[in-house]
Every structure is written in structure tokens, then in C-alpha cells.
C-alpha positions in Angstrom: -95.5 53.8 6.9 -92.4 51.7 6.4 -89.4 53.4 4.6 -88.4 51.8 1.4 -85.1 49.9 1.1 -83.3 52.0 -1.4 -79.8 51.5 -2.8 -77.8 54.7 -3.2 -75.6 53.3 -5.9 -77.0 51.8 -9.1 -76.3 48.0 -9.1 -74.3 46.5 -11.8 -76.0 44.5 -14.5 -74.9 41.2 -13.0 -76.2 42.2 -9.6 -79.6 43.3 -11.0 -79.8 40.0 -13.0 -79.0 37.9 -9.9 -81.5 39.8 -7.8 -84.2 39.3 -10.4 -83.6 35.5 -10.3 -83.6 35.6 -6.5 -79.9 34.6 -6.2 -77.2 36.3 -4.1 -75.2 38.8 -6.1 -71.5 38.1 -6.7 -69.1 39.8 -4.3 -66.3 41.9 -5.7 -62.9 40.3 -5.3 -61.1 43.5 -4.4 -59.3 43.9 -7.7 -55.8 42.6 -8.6 -53.5 42.0 -5.8 -50.5 44.3 -5.5 -47.2 42.5 -5.7 -44.5 43.4 -3.2 -41.6 45.5 -4.5 -38.5 43.6 -5.7 -35.9 42.6 -3.1 -33.1 44.3 -5.1 -33.5 47.2 -7.6 -29.9 47.1 -8.9 -29.8 50.9 -8.5 -26.5 50.6 -6.5 -24.9 48.4 -9.2 -26.0 50.8 -11.9 -24.5 53.8 -10.0 -21.2 52.1 -9.5 -21.0 51.0 -13.2 -21.7 54.5 -14.4 -19.0 56.0 -12.1 -16.5 53.3 -13.1 -17.1 53.7 -16.9 -16.8 57.5 -16.8 -13.9 57.3 -14.3 -15.5 60.0 -12.1 -13.4 61.2 -9.2 -15.3 60.4 -6.0 -15.1 61.6 -2.4 -15.9 58.8 0.0 -16.6 59.8 3.6 -16.0 57.0 6.1 -17.8 56.4 9.4 -14.9 57.8 11.4 -14.9 61.1 9.3 -11.9 60.3 7.1 -12.4 61.4 3.4 -10.9 59.3 0.6 -10.7 60.8 -2.9 -10.2 58.6 -6.0 -11.8 56.6 -8.8 -13.8 53.4 -8.2 -12.0 50.6 -10.1 -14.3 47.7 -9.2 -16.8 46.7 -6.6 -18.5 43.6 -5.3 -21.2 42.8 -2.7 -19.1 43.9 0.3 -16.4 46.3 -0.9 -15.0 48.9 -3.3 -11.5 49.2 -4.8 -10.6 52.9 -5.0 -7.6 54.1 -7.1 -6.0 57.2 -5.6 -3.5 59.5 -7.2 -0.3 59.8 -5.3 -1.4 57.3 -2.7 -1.9 53.6 -2.5 -5.0 52.0 -3.9 -7.5 50.9 -1.2 -10.0 48.2 -0.7 -12.9 49.8 1.3 -15.6 47.8 3.0 -19.1 49.2 2.2 -20.1 48.9 5.8 -17.4 51.5 6.7 -18.7 54.1 4.2 -20.9 56.8 5.6 -21.7 58.4 2.2 -20.1 59.2 -1.1 -20.4 61.9 -3.7 -18.7 63.2 -6.9 -15.6 65.2 -6.1 
């Protein structure tokens, strides 16, 4: 006796209709394609703007271990301008910053 060819999952209506007509059932396309994440999220810009508007005192730790304390006055793609109290204002390259936090 030959085993019956059984499907474990009920076919969709379109598959059953195609099989009844003797046609090949349509293949699923895999759903919608996922898009890649955006190149830039603007999270860094949002953080700098928030700290600038509230004039938050920041501690900036440089790669060599030096710590700068001051308020971020402005920023661009490559650097930050830090206003310090009792010391000259500095233009710090972002590549030299190890990390920063609120003072």
C-alpha cells in the first residue's frame, strides 16, 4: 500500500483553487522587504542642542585623560566650542573626545 501524499498545513484558498485547475500555486514573496536603518539618526545633534539650550555644565574627558569642564556654546561636524569659567574658551575636536557627561 502506498502512503498518501498529505499536506500538514491547510493550503490557502488561492493554492487550493490553483490545484483544482491543475496550475502551479503562486509562491509567497517573503513579505515586505526590510529597509536599512538611516545613515544618520541626528541623536548626537539633538543631544548637543539640548545641552546648549539648557546651558548644562559638562565634563569632557579627552583621549589623553585630561578633563575639561564647561558649557557647550556651539558645535559642528568636527568640533565643539566649550565656554569655561575662569579659563579661556576652547575649540575641541570631536576626534579627541573620549567621552562626556553632565558635571
